[in-house]
C-alpha positions in Angstrom: 8.5 -118.2 14.1 10.0 -121.1 11.8 12.1 -120.0 8.9 9.5 -120.8 5.9 7.2 -118.1 7.2 10.2 -115.4 7.2 10.5 -116.4 3.7 6.8 -115.8 3.0 6.4 -112.3 2.3 9.6 -112.3 -0.3 7.5 -115.2 -2.1 4.3 -113.5 -2.1 6.2 -110.6 -3.6 7.8 -112.8 -6.5 4.9 -114.3 -7.2 2.7 -111.1 -7.4 5.7 -109.6 -9.8 5.4 -112.1 -12.4 1.4 -112.4 -12.2 1.5 -108.4 -12.2 4.1 -108.3 -15.3 2.5 -111.3 -17.2 -1.2 -109.7 -16.9 0.1 -106.1 -18.0 1.8 -107.8 -20.7 -1.4 -109.5 -21.9 -3.7 -106.2 -21.6 -1.2 -104.6 -24.0 -1.0 -107.1 -26.3 -4.9 -107.6 -26.6 -5.7 -103.8 -26.5 -2.6 -101.9 -27.5 -2.3 -100.6 -30.9 -1.7 -103.2 -34.1 -0.4 -101.0 -37.0 1.5 -102.7 -39.3 3.4 -100.9 -42.4 6.6 -100.8 -44.2 7.9 -98.2 -42.0 7.2 -100.4 -38.5 8.5 -103.5 -40.1 11.9 -101.6 -40.9 15.2 -102.7 -38.6 16.3 -99.9 -36.6 19.4 -99.8 -34.7 21.3 -97.4 -32.3 19.9 -94.9 -33.6 19.9 -95.7 -37.9 18.0 -97.2 -40.3 19.7 -100.1 -41.2 20.5 -100.4 -45.3 23.2 -102.0 -47.1 25.2 -104.7 -45.7 24.1 -106.6 -42.3 27.2 -106.2 -40.6 28.6 -102.6 -41.1 30.8 -101.4 -38.3 29.5 -98.8 -35.4 31.1 -96.0 -34.8 33.9 -95.4 -32.1 32.0 -92.9 -30.2 29.0 -95.9 -28.9 32.1 -97.7 -27.4 33.5 -94.8 -26.0 30.5 -93.6 -24.6 29.9 -97.3 -23.0 33.6 -97.6 -21.5 32.7 -93.9 -19.9 29.3 -95.2 -18.5 31.1 -98.4 -17.1 34.0 -96.0 -15.2 31.2 -94.3 -13.2 29.2 -97.1 -12.9 31.9 -99.3 -11.5 33.4 -96.3 -9.4 30.0 -95.7 -7.5 29.5 -99.7 -6.8 32.6 -99.7 -5.1 32.6 -96.3 -3.3 29.2 -96.9 -1.7 30.3 -99.8 1.0 33.4 -97.6 1.8 31.2 -94.5 2.0 29.1 -97.1 4.5 32.4 -97.9 6.5 34.5 -94.8 6.2 34.8 -94.7 10.0 35.6 -98.1 11.0 38.1 -98.2 8.1 40.0 -95.1 9.3 43.0 -93.6 7.6 43.9 -97.0 5.9 40.6 -97.0 4.0 41.0 -92.9 2.9 44.1 -94.0 1.6 43.0 -96.9 -0.6 39.9 -94.9 -1.8 42.0 -91.8 -2.5 44.1 -94.1 -5.1 41.0 -96.2 -6.1 39.7 -92.3 -7.2 43.2 -91.4 -8.5 42.8 -94.3 -11.0 39.2 -93.4 -12.1 40.2 -89.3 -12.6 43.2 -90.3 -14.7 41.1 -92.7 -16.9 38.7 -89.8 -17.2 41.3 -88.0 -18.1 42.4 -90.1 -20.8 39.0 -90.2 -22.6 38.6 -86.5 -22.2 41.8 -86.1 -24.1 40.7 -88.4 -26.8 37.7 -86.3 -27.1 35.4 -89.5 -26.1 33.2 -86.5 -23.9 32.4 -84.7 -27.1 29.5 -85.4 -28.8 29.0 -84.2 -32.2 
């Protein structure tokens, strides 16, 4: 078995994904509804209809929500490899993960105190 034949299933999946994505996009363009109107042409960003100046400021809550999401996203990304190797790492790995989780809990407590988790 050659190296190239080992990558053949991956190549087939990539080509199949590209072809399928292109075919479904074209089907949507041709068969989908083509409703045009004033409401459809109005710019819409982050749950608000745009009116006024082009560079208006967003509320800080959008950014705080994104930061809270990043905290928990990074937590999951770093804890998964630790959970897989927890027995081999021993106490050193447990202490390192505990320090990491402690820092994240401090960040969560800070966000909670600042009201980032309250949505009005």
